[in-house]
N, C-alpha and C positions, 0 to 999 in steps of 0.2 A: 283608364289607361290600359294599354295592351302589352303583350309579352315583349314586343320589339322595343318598347319604351324603357324597359328596365333590365332586359336580359344581358348577361355577360357574353360578349361576342368572341373574345379571345379565350376560347375554352381549352382547358388542359384535358387532354383525352389520352387513352391508351388503346392498345390492340389486344386481341384475345391471346396473343403469344407473349405479351409483356410479362416478365416475371412478377409474381405477387409481391416480392420484396421491393421491387422498383415502384410498383403502384403505391405501396404503403409509403415509400419515401416521397413520392410526388405529393401525396395527400398532406404529409407533414410539412414539406417545403412550401407548398402553395396555400396552406391553411384552408383546405377544403375537406369535406367529410365524404365526398364521393366523386367518382370520375366516370364519364361516359366511355363506353368501349365501342370503337368504330372499326369498320373494315377498310380495305384499301381504297374504296370509293367514298369514304366518309359517311357511310350509312351506319346508324346506331344499331348495334347488335346486343347491347347489354349495358348494365351499370354495375360497377364495383364500388362498394361503400365500406365504411367502417364496420357496419353490421356484418359484412361478409368476412371480416378479418379478425373478429374478436374471439373466435373459438379456434385457436391455433395450437398445434402440438409444441411448437417452439417455446411458447409461454406457459404451457401446461394448462391451457384454458379450453381444451377440446371438450365437447359434450360428454358427460359421464352419466350413466343411468344405473339405477339399482338393477339387480339381476332379473326381477320380475318385469320391470319396464323394458329392459333389453329384450326379454322374451316376447313381449307384446309388439315391440317395434318392428321386428322382421329384418331379414338380411338386407333387403333393398334400402331401407331407411338407414340402417347402420353403415352400409357401404357409402351412402351419400354423405353421411356425417364424416366418414373417414376422408373422403375426397376434399370436403370443405376444410378440414383441419391440416391436411398434409400436401395438397396440390401445390405445384410450383408455378403454374401458369394462370393468368387472370381468367382465361376462358373457362377454367374448371371451377372457379369459385364465384364468378359474377352472377348477378341476377339477370336472367335472360328475358323475362317479361318486362318490357320497357313501356312506361307511361310517358308519352310525348305529346307535344302540342305545336301548333303553327305560330308564326310571328304575329298574326292578327288576333290571336286568342285573347279575350279579355282577362284581366288579372283575377276577376271574380271566379272565372272558370278554372284558372290555374290553381287558386286556393282550394276550390272544391275538389279538384283532382288530387291534390296533396292530402286532403282530409279523407276522401273516399278510399284511396289506395294506400294510405299511410306511408307516403314517401316524402322526402325532404327536398327533392329537386326534380325539375321536369325539363328534359332536353327539348330544345326548340328546333324543329326541322323544317326544311324547305325541299320539296320533292324527295323526301326520305333522307336527305343529307343534313348533318348537324351544322347549325348556324349559330347556336347560342344555348344558353342554359339559364333557367330561372330557379333560384333556391329560396328557401324561407327568408334568408338574410336579404335577398333582393326585394322581397315583398315588404320587409321592414323598412328598407331604404326608400321604397316607393311611398310608404306612409309618411315618412319624414319630409319628403319632397312636397307631398300634397298638403301636409299640415303647415308648411312654411309659406304657402301662398297667401298673399295679403287678401283680406276679406273686408267688405264694406259693412259697417254696422247697420242693422236694420232699425227702423222706427218701431214704436210700440205696436202700431197697427200691423206692420209687416211681420213682426215677431209672432203676434197672435195668429195671423193668417198662415204663416209658415208652419207653426206648431200644429195647428188644426190639420193642415195638409199632411204632415208627417204621420200623425196619429191615425188619420183616416185610412191609411194604407197598412197599418200594423194589426195583425190578427189577434194579438195578445191583450188588446185593450178595448173596452166598450166606452166610446166617447160620450154616449148618452148619460153616463154616470159621473162625468167629470165637469168641473167648473174651472175655467181658466181666465185669468185677467192679467194684464200687463200695464205697469205704470212706471215710467222712468227707467225702463230696462229691467225692472224687478218683476219676475213672474210669480204669480200666486196660483198654486195648484190646490184644488179642493175636490171633494167627491169621495168615491170609494172604489176599491179594487179587491180582488180575492187573494192576493199574495204579496209578500214583501218584495219578491222579484219584480212584479208589475209596478209597484210603487217606486222602486229604484230605477226601473227603465223609464218611467215618466220623468224623473229627475234628470236622468242623462239626456233624454230627448230635448228637454228645455235648455239645459246647460250648453248643449252643442250649437245653439243658434247664435250667430254673430250679433252683438249688441246687447245680449243678456248679461246684466251685471250680477245678479244673484237670483236664486230660486227659493221660494218659501213653500215647502211641500207639506200641505195640510191633509193630504189624501189619507183616508182611513182604510185599514185592511179589515175586511169582514172576517170574523172569526167563528160565527155560529155555524152549526151543522147545516142550516138551510140557506146560508149565504146572505141573510138579511141583517 
């Protein structure tokens, strides 16, 4: 799936001159945790999120440091904190570094961007202009859509072949140390691995195949210092 398949197209956005109070009101009213900031041509210039509004003078939540941390921080950092907690315009509190993507970006890449940059939403742009947004919630909805798709149950032979194919591409398992059999949709797993996590991953890999009725996991975790 791609960004254009799940993105919200009717995006609620603000401008750099929008009052911070108004932006906060829009987040609450539209039940979103962040808003793209756009210029007059619809180009994304920033993001204002809940994180930008949690340290406010009005609520007494501005950043406070002990005297020695304040001395280490320096005037520039302290002035920046003051702006964040007292500014009245979105442009003064927004995050200016925007992580964006195109409409044809695969959802796997979108998720990777969120992880790498620790963001909860990615604006989707076309020729630099905002056309949509993908949030973590949209990825969850995409999962539900995919999980709801009907699947054809595999035969025992197909289950074994599919499982072998899945495991052959996974770097965390040595298939030479495994024994797999399938009878009536029941998967029997045997052999040995080096951790409980690997044993659990094998269980999950088998359970995820259509047609599998149950999994009997007899895989042993090696516990000796030499791995034998």
